[in-house]
C-alpha positions in Angstrom: -120.5 59.1 -7.9 -118.8 59.9 -11.2 -120.8 60.8 -14.3 -120.6 58.7 -17.5 -122.1 59.6 -20.8 -122.9 56.5 -23.0 -124.1 57.0 -26.6 -125.5 54.5 -29.1 -125.9 55.6 -32.7 -128.5 54.5 -35.3 -128.6 52.7 -38.6 -127.0 53.5 -41.9 -123.4 53.7 -43.1 -120.7 54.9 -40.6 -117.0 55.9 -40.3 -114.7 54.0 -38.0 -115.5 54.0 -34.3 -112.8 56.5 -33.4 -113.8 58.8 -36.2 -117.5 58.6 -35.3 -116.7 59.4 -31.7 -114.6 62.3 -32.8 -117.5 63.8 -34.8 -120.0 63.1 -32.0 -117.8 64.8 -29.5 -117.3 67.8 -31.8 -121.0 68.2 -32.3 -121.7 67.9 -28.5 -119.0 70.3 -27.4 -119.9 72.9 -29.9 -123.6 72.6 -28.9 -122.7 72.9 -25.2 -120.5 76.0 -25.8 -123.5 77.9 -27.0 -125.1 77.4 -23.5 -122.6 76.4 -20.8 -118.8 76.9 -21.2 -118.1 74.9 -18.1 -120.1 71.8 -19.3 -118.4 72.1 -22.7 -114.9 72.2 -21.2 -115.6 69.1 -19.0 -116.5 67.1 -22.1 -113.8 68.6 -24.3 -111.0 68.1 -21.8 -111.9 64.5 -21.1 -113.0 65.2 -17.5 -116.4 63.5 -18.3 -116.1 59.9 -19.6 -117.9 59.3 -22.9 -118.4 55.9 -24.3 -119.7 55.1 -27.8 -121.6 51.8 -28.2 -120.5 51.3 -31.8 -121.9 48.8 -34.3 -121.2 50.8 -37.5 -119.0 48.0 -38.9 -122.0 45.7 -38.7 -124.2 48.2 -40.5 -121.6 48.7 -43.2 -121.2 45.0 -43.8 -124.9 44.5 -44.2 -125.4 47.6 -46.4 -122.5 46.8 -48.7 -123.8 43.3 -49.3 -126.9 44.9 -50.7 -125.4 48.1 -52.2 -121.8 47.5 -53.2 -121.7 51.0 -54.8 -121.3 52.4 -51.3 -117.7 51.4 -51.4 -117.0 54.5 -53.5 -117.3 56.7 -50.4 -115.6 54.2 -48.1 -112.2 52.7 -47.3 -111.2 49.3 -46.3 -109.4 48.4 -43.1 -108.9 44.9 -41.5 -111.4 43.4 -43.9 -114.1 45.9 -43.0 -115.4 48.9 -44.9 -115.9 52.4 -43.4 -117.1 55.8 -44.6 -114.1 58.0 -45.3 -112.7 59.8 -42.2 -113.5 63.4 -43.5 -116.8 62.6 -45.2 -118.9 64.6 -42.6 -116.4 67.2 -41.5 -117.3 70.1 -43.7 -121.0 69.6 -43.2 -120.5 69.4 -39.4 -118.4 72.6 -39.4 -121.1 74.5 -41.1 -123.7 73.2 -38.6 -121.5 74.2 -35.6 -121.2 77.7 -36.9 -125.0 78.3 -36.7 -125.7 81.0 -34.1 -127.9 80.2 -31.1 -130.6 82.6 -32.4 -131.0 80.7 -35.7 -132.7 77.5 -34.6 -136.3 78.7 -35.0 -139.1 78.0 -37.6 -138.2 81.1 -39.7 -134.6 79.9 -40.2 -135.7 76.3 -40.7 -138.0 77.4 -43.5 -135.0 79.3 -45.1 -132.8 76.2 -44.5 -135.3 74.0 -46.4 -136.0 76.4 -49.2 -134.8 75.2 -52.6 -133.5 72.0 -51.0 -134.9 68.5 -50.8 -135.1 66.0 -48.0 -132.7 63.2 -48.3 -134.0 60.3 -50.2 -135.0 56.7 -49.6 -131.8 55.3 -51.0 -129.9 56.5 -47.9 -132.7 56.6 -45.4 -136.2 55.3 -44.7 -138.4 58.2 -45.5 -140.8 56.3 -47.8 -141.0 53.3 -45.4 -142.3 55.3 -42.5 -145.5 57.2 -43.1 -149.0 57.3 -41.7 -150.2 54.8 -44.4 -147.1 52.7 -44.9 -145.7 51.5 -41.6 -142.2 49.9 -41.7 -143.0 47.1 -39.3 -146.0 46.0 -41.2 -143.9 45.4 -44.3 -142.9 41.8 -45.1 -139.6 40.7 -43.7 -138.4 40.3 -47.3 -139.0 44.0 -48.1 -137.4 45.2 -44.8 -134.3 43.2 -45.5 -134.2 44.6 -49.1 -134.8 48.3 -48.3 -133.1 48.4 -44.8 -130.7 45.5 -44.6 -129.1 46.6 -41.3 -132.4 47.1 -39.5 -134.0 44.1 -41.2 -131.1 41.9 -39.9 -131.5 43.3 -36.3 -135.2 42.4 -36.3 -135.0 39.1 -38.1 -131.6 37.5 -37.3 -130.9 36.3 -33.8 -127.2 36.2 -34.5 -127.0 39.8 -35.8 -129.4 41.1 -33.2 -127.3 39.6 -30.4 -124.1 40.9 -32.0 -125.5 44.5 -32.1 -127.0 44.4 -28.5 -123.6 43.1 -27.2 -122.0 46.4 -28.4 -124.1 48.3 -25.9 -124.5 45.6 -23.2 -120.8 45.4 -22.3 -120.0 49.2 -21.8 -123.4 49.9 -20.2 -123.1 47.1 -17.8 -119.6 48.2 -16.8 -120.8 51.8 -16.2 -123.8 50.6 -14.1 -121.7 48.2 -12.1 -119.4 51.1 -11.1 -122.5 52.8 -9.8 -121.8 55.7 -12.2 -124.4 58.5 -12.8 -125.2 57.4 -16.3 -126.9 59.3 -19.1 -127.6 57.2 -22.1 -128.2 59.0 -25.4 -129.7 56.8 -28.1 -130.5 57.7 -31.7 -132.9 56.1 -34.2 -132.5 52.3 -34.4 -130.2 52.7 -31.4 -133.3 53.5 -29.3 -134.7 50.1 -30.1 -131.4 48.5 -29.2 -131.2 50.5 -26.0 -134.7 49.6 -25.0 -134.1 45.9 -25.5 -130.9 46.0 -23.5 -132.4 48.0 -20.7 -135.3 45.5 -20.6 -132.9 42.6 -20.4 -130.8 44.2 -17.7 -133.9 44.8 -15.5 -135.9 41.6 -16.2 -133.8 38.6 -17.1 -132.3 36.4 -14.4 -128.8 36.3 -15.9 -128.6 40.0 -15.3 -129.9 39.9 -11.7 -126.7 41.5 -10.5 -127.9 44.6 -12.4 -131.5 44.7 -11.2 -130.7 47.4 -8.6 -128.7 49.5 -11.1 -130.2 52.1 -13.4 -129.9 55.1 -15.6 -130.3 58.6 -14.2 -131.3 59.9 -17.6 -132.2 58.2 -20.9 -132.3 60.8 -23.7 -133.8 59.5 -26.9 -133.4 61.5 -30.2 -134.9 60.7 -33.6 -136.8 58.1 -31.7 -139.2 55.7 -33.5 -140.5 54.0 -30.3 -143.7 56.0 -30.4 -144.8 54.1 -33.5 -147.3 51.4 -32.4 -145.9 49.1 -35.1 -142.4 49.5 -33.8 -143.4 48.0 -30.4 -144.1 44.7 -32.2 -140.3 44.3 -32.8 -139.2 45.0 -29.2 -138.0 42.4 -26.8 -141.0 42.6 -24.4 -143.7 42.9 -27.1 -145.4 39.7 -26.0 -144.7 39.9 -22.3 -147.6 40.2 -19.8 -147.9 43.5 -17.9 -145.9 42.2 -14.9 -142.9 41.6 -17.1 -143.3 44.4 -19.6 -141.2 47.6 -19.8 -137.7 48.3 -18.4 -137.6 49.2 -14.8 -134.1 50.7 -14.6 -134.7 54.3 -15.9 -135.2 57.2 -13.6 -135.9 59.9 -16.2 -136.7 59.4 -19.9 -136.5 62.6 -22.0 -137.6 62.4 -25.7 -136.6 64.9 -28.4 -137.8 64.6 -32.0 -137.5 66.9 -34.9 -140.0 68.3 -37.3 -140.0 66.4 -40.6 -138.0 63.5 -39.0 -139.4 60.6 -41.1 -138.1 58.0 -38.6 -139.7 59.5 -35.6 -143.1 60.0 -37.2 -144.9 59.7 -33.9 -143.1 62.4 -32.0 -144.4 61.4 -28.5 -143.7 58.4 -26.3 -145.2 59.5 -23.0 -148.7 58.3 -24.1 -147.4 54.9 -25.4 -145.4 54.1 -22.3 -147.7 55.6 -19.7 -148.0 52.2 -17.9 -144.4 52.7 -16.8 -145.6 55.7 -14.7 -148.7 54.0 -13.5 -146.7 50.9 -12.4 -144.1 53.0 -10.7 -141.3 51.7 -13.0 -140.0 55.2 -13.8 -140.1 58.7 -12.3 -140.6 60.8 -15.4 -141.3 60.4 -19.1 -141.2 63.7 -20.9 -141.7 64.6 -24.6 -140.1 67.9 -25.4 -141.6 70.2 -28.1 -140.3 69.2 -31.6 -137.1 70.9 -32.6 -135.7 71.9 -36.0 -132.8 69.8 -37.2 -130.5 71.9 -39.5 -128.3 69.2 -41.0 -127.5 69.6 -44.6 -125.0 67.4 -46.5 -122.5 68.6 -49.1 -124.9 67.6 -51.9 -127.4 70.1 -50.5 -129.8 67.5 -49.1 -131.5 68.2 -45.8 -131.8 65.4 -43.3 -133.9 66.2 -40.2 -133.0 62.8 -38.8 -129.3 63.2 -38.7 -127.5 62.3 -35.5 -125.1 65.3 -35.5 -127.9 67.7 -36.2 -129.6 66.4 -33.0 -126.5 66.4 -30.8 -125.6 70.0 -31.8 -129.1 71.4 -31.2 -129.5 73.8 -28.2 -132.5 72.0 -26.8 -130.5 68.7 -26.7 -127.5 70.5 -25.3 -129.6 72.0 -22.5 -130.5 68.5 -21.2 -126.9 67.3 -21.4 -125.6 70.5 -19.7 -128.2 70.1 -16.9 -127.1 66.6 -16.3 -123.4 67.4 -16.4 -123.6 70.3 -13.9 -126.1 68.6 -11.5 -124.7 67.4 -8.2 
């Protein structure tokens, strides 16, 4: 059985698919090299297949319609707009050079000193808080503040278009009986959950009912928010039809100050999956420190690359790569 790494990104503006995959691979390989040279080489040399479920072009289209000024950091290709190819390279290089010994609270406090968290204009910090829950906002406000996420939740056409970007490659990997690890970030956790539920519950996917993930690794994951559950595919299903049943192990990693993953735990929210025998393990790891900082000096504890390059995330990926 061959291993296959599938990744689905989150919301917000994105470079082209090939460029985003390049950046993801750089972050992953550098993170793995801190811990396991063999695992890093397998990924770096292409011995381990990696597939990116990409919907960044959809995100960009929806965001630009609301915020045309984003075009200033983008280029156009084949009628679509994308973040410039080298937009994240310098920031990522700085992150990759961080020593293994400098991912603790002391160094995080130094990292945050004299710098501010990234603002609402680019992310959803203000929308997700103990008192102001995103999914209790009106649809109008969601569409205004977060047009890509709002469209996923409120447009059947857009939602289907985004889910299809994961459904096709994931179904292919599962049909090949690959040992699949799925990594999902942010809004991608919602998309992944919905797709996994469809694959294991809907009659048109009956040929996949006996196929499943070995590991689902969620990072920057908002699924622990009670209000988020209202937007999931199975939100109104009775218990005998609720929850995906095609995941062996679910590992959840969230970062301190991650304003998307405000509720850092999911094991309590999805405990019926254990009780009903639908999954072998759901594990919340201790919160980590995400050291991403952009070229404007803004810290973003929710950033995808900051998660993928972190030693704790790398440890789970390395364990899966090297397991027999």
